[in-house]
C-alpha positions in Angstrom: 126.4 136.9 112.9 123.6 135.7 114.9 122.4 132.3 114.9 119.9 130.9 112.2 116.1 130.5 113.7 114.7 127.1 112.9 111.5 125.9 113.8 110.8 122.0 113.6 106.8 121.2 112.7 105.4 118.2 113.2 101.5 117.1 114.1 102.3 115.8 117.6 105.2 115.4 120.1 104.5 111.4 120.9 106.8 108.5 121.3 106.8 107.6 117.5 110.5 107.4 115.8 109.5 110.8 113.6 109.2 112.6 117.1 112.3 111.2 118.2 114.4 112.2 114.7 112.9 115.9 115.6 113.8 115.5 119.0 117.8 114.3 118.0 117.8 117.2 115.4 117.0 120.2 117.9 119.1 118.7 120.5 122.1 118.3 118.6 122.3 121.2 116.2 125.3 123.5 116.5 123.8 126.2 118.7 126.4 128.8 117.6 125.3 128.6 114.1 121.4 127.8 114.8 118.7 128.5 117.4 116.1 125.4 117.0 112.7 125.6 118.4 109.7 123.3 117.9 106.0 123.8 116.9 103.5 120.9 117.3 99.7 120.5 117.3 99.4 118.2 120.1 102.1 117.1 122.8 103.1 114.2 124.2 106.0 112.5 126.0 108.5 113.6 123.3 107.6 117.3 124.4 108.4 116.7 127.7 111.9 115.5 126.8 112.3 118.4 124.1 111.6 121.0 126.6 113.9 119.3 129.4 116.9 119.9 126.8 116.2 123.6 126.9 114.2 123.8 123.3 111.8 126.3 123.0 108.6 124.1 122.1 105.1 125.4 121.4 102.2 124.0 121.0 98.9 125.1 119.2 96.3 125.3 116.6 97.3 128.7 115.0 100.7 128.0 113.1 100.7 131.2 111.4 100.7 133.9 114.0 103.2 131.5 115.9 105.6 132.0 113.0 104.7 135.6 112.8 105.5 135.9 115.9 109.2 134.2 116.2 110.4 135.1 112.5 112.0 131.4 112.0 114.4 131.6 109.0 114.1 127.9 108.2 111.2 126.1 108.7 111.6 122.2 108.7 108.6 120.1 108.3 107.9 116.1 109.5 105.3 114.5 107.5 104.2 111.9 105.5 105.0 113.7 102.2 101.4 113.4 100.8 99.1 116.6 100.6 98.8 118.6 104.1 97.0 122.2 104.0 96.7 122.5 107.8 100.7 123.1 107.5 101.6 124.2 104.1 98.7 126.7 103.6 100.3 129.1 107.2 103.6 128.4 106.0 103.0 130.1 102.6 101.7 132.8 104.0 104.4 133.5 106.0 107.2 132.9 103.1 110.1 131.7 104.9 113.7 131.7 103.2 114.0 128.2 103.4 111.7 125.3 103.8 112.9 121.6 104.2 110.8 118.9 104.6 111.5 115.2 106.2 109.6 113.3 104.4 108.5 110.0 106.7 107.1 107.5 104.2 108.2 108.7 100.7 105.1 109.8 99.8 104.6 112.1 96.7 102.8 115.4 97.0 101.4 116.8 93.4 99.8 120.2 95.2 101.0 123.3 94.2 101.7 124.3 97.7 104.5 121.5 97.6 106.6 123.5 94.7 107.7 125.9 97.3 109.6 123.0 99.4 113.1 123.6 99.3 114.4 120.3 99.9 112.8 116.8 100.5 114.9 114.7 102.8 113.5 110.8 102.6 114.5 108.7 105.5 116.2 105.7 103.6 116.9 105.0 100.0 113.8 102.6 99.9 111.5 105.4 99.8 113.5 107.4 97.4 113.8 104.9 94.9 110.0 103.5 95.1 109.5 107.1 94.6 111.1 107.3 91.6 110.0 104.4 90.0 106.3 104.6 90.9 106.8 108.1 88.8 108.5 106.6 86.5 110.5 110.2 86.6 113.8 111.9 87.8 114.2 114.3 90.8 116.9 117.2 91.2 119.4 115.4 93.2 119.6 118.7 95.1 115.9 119.0 96.5 115.6 115.5 97.0 118.2 113.6 99.2 117.9 110.7 101.6 119.1 111.6 105.3 118.6 108.4 107.5 117.0 108.9 110.8 119.4 109.3 113.7 120.6 107.3 116.0 122.5 107.9 119.5 125.1 105.2 118.9 127.7 106.6 120.8 125.5 106.4 123.9 124.4 102.6 123.4 127.8 101.6 123.0 128.6 102.8 126.7 125.3 101.6 127.9 125.0 98.2 126.2 129.0 97.1 125.8 128.1 93.4 125.1 125.5 90.6 125.8 125.3 87.9 127.5 124.3 85.5 124.0 124.0 82.3 125.9 120.7 83.9 127.6 117.5 82.6 125.9 116.0 86.0 125.9 114.3 87.4 122.8 112.6 90.8 122.4 110.6 93.3 120.2 109.6 97.1 120.6 106.9 99.2 119.1 103.9 100.6 120.0 100.8 99.2 120.9 99.0 99.7 117.5 98.0 96.4 115.1 99.8 98.4 112.4 103.2 97.8 114.2 102.7 94.0 114.4 102.9 90.6 112.5 100.9 87.8 112.6 104.3 85.8 112.6 104.7 86.6 116.0 101.6 84.4 116.8 103.0 81.7 115.0 107.0 81.6 115.9 106.0 82.2 119.5 104.9 78.6 120.3 107.3 76.8 117.8 110.4 78.4 119.6 108.8 77.7 123.4 108.2 73.9 122.1 111.7 73.4 121.4 113.3 75.5 124.0 111.3 75.6 127.3 113.6 78.2 129.2 112.8 81.0 126.4 111.9 84.3 127.5 109.8 86.7 125.4 110.0 90.4 126.4 107.1 93.0 124.6 107.2 96.5 124.9 103.9 97.7 123.7 101.9 94.4 123.6 98.4 94.9 122.1 95.3 93.8 123.7 95.1 91.1 120.9 98.6 89.9 121.7 97.8 90.0 125.6 94.8 87.9 125.0 96.7 85.2 122.9 99.7 84.8 125.5 96.4 84.1 128.1 94.9 81.6 126.3 97.4 79.5 125.1 99.2 79.6 128.5 102.1 81.2 127.5 102.2 83.9 130.3 105.4 81.9 131.9 107.0 82.5 128.7 106.2 86.3 128.3 106.9 89.7 129.8 105.1 92.9 128.8 106.6 96.0 129.5 105.5 99.4 129.8 106.4 101.9 126.8 110.1 103.2 127.2 110.5 107.0 127.0 113.9 107.4 127.1 117.5 106.2 125.4 118.2 105.0 129.0 115.2 102.7 129.5 115.5 101.4 126.0 119.3 100.5 126.5 118.0 98.8 129.6 115.7 96.7 127.8 117.9 95.8 124.8 120.8 95.3 126.7 118.7 92.4 128.1 118.1 90.4 125.1 120.2 88.3 123.1 118.1 88.4 119.9 115.2 91.2 118.4 112.6 89.8 116.6 111.0 92.7 114.1 107.6 91.4 112.9 105.8 94.2 111.4 103.5 93.4 108.5 103.3 97.2 107.6 107.1 97.1 107.0 109.2 100.2 108.2 110.2 103.4 106.1 113.2 103.5 108.0 113.1 101.1 111.3 114.1 103.2 114.5 113.8 100.5 116.2 115.8 98.0 114.0 118.5 100.7 114.0 118.5 101.2 118.0 118.9 97.1 118.6 121.9 96.9 115.9 123.2 100.2 117.5 123.4 98.1 120.9 124.9 95.1 119.4 122.0 92.4 118.8 121.1 90.4 115.7 118.3 91.4 114.3 115.3 89.3 112.6 112.9 90.6 110.1 110.9 89.6 107.0 109.7 91.6 103.9 106.6 93.5 103.9 103.9 92.2 101.1 102.6 93.8 98.2 103.6 97.9 97.6 104.2 98.1 101.8 107.3 99.6 103.5 110.2 97.7 103.2 113.3 99.7 104.3 113.8 96.8 107.1 115.4 95.0 104.2 117.9 98.2 103.6 118.4 98.3 107.4 119.0 94.2 107.9 121.3 92.3 106.0 120.7 88.8 105.8 123.2 86.5 107.0 125.8 89.7 107.7 123.8 91.8 110.6 120.7 89.2 110.9 118.4 87.1 109.2 115.4 88.0 106.6 113.2 85.1 106.5 109.8 84.8 104.9 107.8 82.4 107.4 107.1 81.6 110.8 108.8 78.4 110.3 111.7 80.2 109.1 111.8 82.7 111.8 111.4 80.3 114.5 114.2 78.5 113.0 116.6 82.1 112.9 115.9 82.5 116.5 116.7 79.0 118.0 120.2 78.9 115.4 121.1 82.4 117.1 120.2 81.1 120.6 122.0 78.1 120.3 125.2 79.5 118.6 126.0 82.5 120.9 129.3 83.0 119.0 127.7 83.4 115.8 125.3 86.0 117.5 127.6 88.1 118.7 129.6 88.2 115.4 126.5 89.2 113.6 125.2 91.7 116.5 128.5 93.4 116.3 128.4 93.7 112.6 124.8 95.5 112.9 126.5 97.6 115.5 129.4 98.8 113.2 127.1 99.4 110.4 124.7 101.4 112.8 127.5 103.8 113.8 128.6 104.1 110.2 125.5 105.2 108.7 122.6 106.2 111.6 125.4 108.0 114.4 123.4 111.3 115.3 126.4 113.7 115.3 127.0 112.7 111.6 123.4 112.7 110.4 123.1 116.4 112.3 126.1 117.4 110.4 125.0 116.4 107.5 121.5 117.9 108.3 123.4 121.5 108.8 125.0 121.6 105.0 121.8 121.4 104.0 120.9 124.3 105.8 123.7 126.2 104.6 123.6 125.3 101.1 120.0 125.8 100.8 120.3 129.5 102.9 123.7 130.5 100.2 121.7 129.6 97.1 118.5 131.6 98.6 121.0 134.3 99.1 122.8 134.2 95.6 118.9 134.5 93.9 118.3 137.6 96.0 121.6 138.9 94.6 121.0 138.1 91.0 
């Protein structure tokens, strides 16, 4: 049998976790069973990496014409979960054998177009549980499943075999987007520097507001700003130089790719709950006192950082527990095998329906 043609569709191919998940999926699919390709409405750094891996990648505005041309058997859409006519109407006109959705933010689409989706994949139990509780209804477990975002845990273990936890180096990774930051950073940073003058805070994705804060408070000697990290190799070099990963995002996480990658590198992670009805999957990844710490205030955040820096042996234990959890739950090879099982199940189900 020829390999099944699978097309992954997303809005853009930038450096976000959604795009990285798509990249891992198409790169790691069994090429004897599946022939993957990618369509996006706009290009980006992730697109370059996908093309470098030899995956057909198409950028354009006319999704329907492209579908007719390449004739995919399976279409896999990556979206927020909310209504998206721009993507679903062309797919409805094309009528693929199987339509799968990775629902990135656990949102609900009540429109008739969404009824043609054969399987909704949620990136965390938090997202699916919130949807079930919010709508006060049960969902078909065959059509609504959790599939964690994948992480190359094997590679990170090789590239970052250990840390010098005695080094007072703390870091964070995000996009340079206010929505990815927390005011806690502005509050805990001066506190930890006041307690330990040798602390260094390394930042990927600093906003202009944070840069101005560092300059105005005279903290430039303690803060190092890094450019965006495009490859896992560059990310491993950055994370390998830290002793503590300080995640702080007031919007929360629907999964938390940067947290999972820090865990895969053996780092203890400090995070905090997001308020109100925001995303809180970071609490699903970080187990308080086991793989890091979950704190509520800037004072507690500073205390947790200093506690870990002053106890390198404890930091190592928490980091290794996080590494083990990441390998168990997020390992890319295992996640993609689960995705392949979903594809096969859906194809078999559709085949049986046609026979009947």
